[in-house]
N, C-alpha and C positions, 0 to 999 in steps of 0.2 A: 554472569548474565546481569543487564541490566533490568531489575524490575518495575522501573520508572513508566508509566504510561505516557506513548507520547503519539501526537497524532499528527496528521495535516489536512490541510483543509483546498479542496480543487474549487475555485471562484469561478463560479458561474460567468459572472457577468464580465470580469476583468480577465477572464480563461489565463491564469496563473493559479499555481500552486502555491499556498502558503505553508511554512512549516513555524508555527506560533512558539514553540516551544525553542527555535533560532531568534525570535523576534526580540529584540532588547526593551522594547517598550511594552511589552506584555498585553496589549489591550483587546485581547480576545479570551472569551470564555465559552465553555461547552454548559449549556444547562441542563437539570435533571432530565430533560426529556432527550436528550441527546442532539439539540439544536448549536450549533456552532453561530456566534455573534462576535461581530466587529464592533467593539466599542469606541472605536475612532469615529466610523461613517453612521453607525447604527445600524448597517445593514445585518442580516442574517436570516435564518430559516432556510428555506426552499433555495436561496441564492447561493449556499453553499454544500459539498459533499465530504464528508468528514470521512476520515482513513486511518485507519489504526497502524502501529508498527507491529508488526508481527512477533519481535523481538529475534529477530535473524538478521543477518549480514550475509552478500552473498561474498562469492570466491576474492572480490576485490574490494570489502570492506565497506560497500556500500549498504545501509538500512534499508531492508526490504519491506514494504506497507502493502496494505491493502490495497488493492488497484495496480498493483505494478504488474509488469508483464514479464516474466522470468524466461531463460533460456536454460534446460538443465538434460542431465540423462535421468530415465525415469527405469524403473524397474517391470517390464511385461511378461516376468514371472520364466517360462522357458523360452520365450522368444530373446530373452537377455534384455541389455540396457539401451533405449533406444533416445537421440536427443529430442524433444518436445518443448514448443514454446506453448506457454499458459499465462492466462493472467490469474493474480491472487486473489480469489474472493473466499469469506467466510461460511463456513456451512454449518449451523448450530448441532447438527449429529456429529459432524466427524472433525469439525475443527478448519484449519487451512488445508489445501489437496496438496501437501507436502509428505504422504505417507510411504510414496512411492518411489520417492525423488533420492537420489545421491545427495544431499544436502552441500557437499563441500564443490560439487559441479554445478551449482546455482550461479546466475547473471543475469542482475537485473538490465533488461535494454531497451526499458522505456514504460510508461503507464498508458491504460486505459484512457484518458482524456487528450492526451497529446499526440500518441503512438498507436492509436485504434488499427491501422493499416498493418501493424506484425501481425496481428491475429488472425489475418486473410491465407 
């Protein structure tokens, strides 16, 4: 497992996802307050939403980030497994809500910014 922290950032103004760890120019920083700054154009702060890599990949090898929307099989106890579509969110008490999911079944099908209709 890769222990390197990775983040992606939703740029609210440009309405696009930025993957700073893939950017060859590396003109981005996350300050000690958790704010993202684009050093190329001086933008930052509330113009960006930071999302951390969960450390998991889906069944197709795609990295799973906070804010992703996944489809997977979840264990409902006596009722058995059922396919669900959920957004990936961090909870300070329980972490990511994949506790009752068959991890090998998850598939990233979008994210909350570009594909919010998947949650309806």
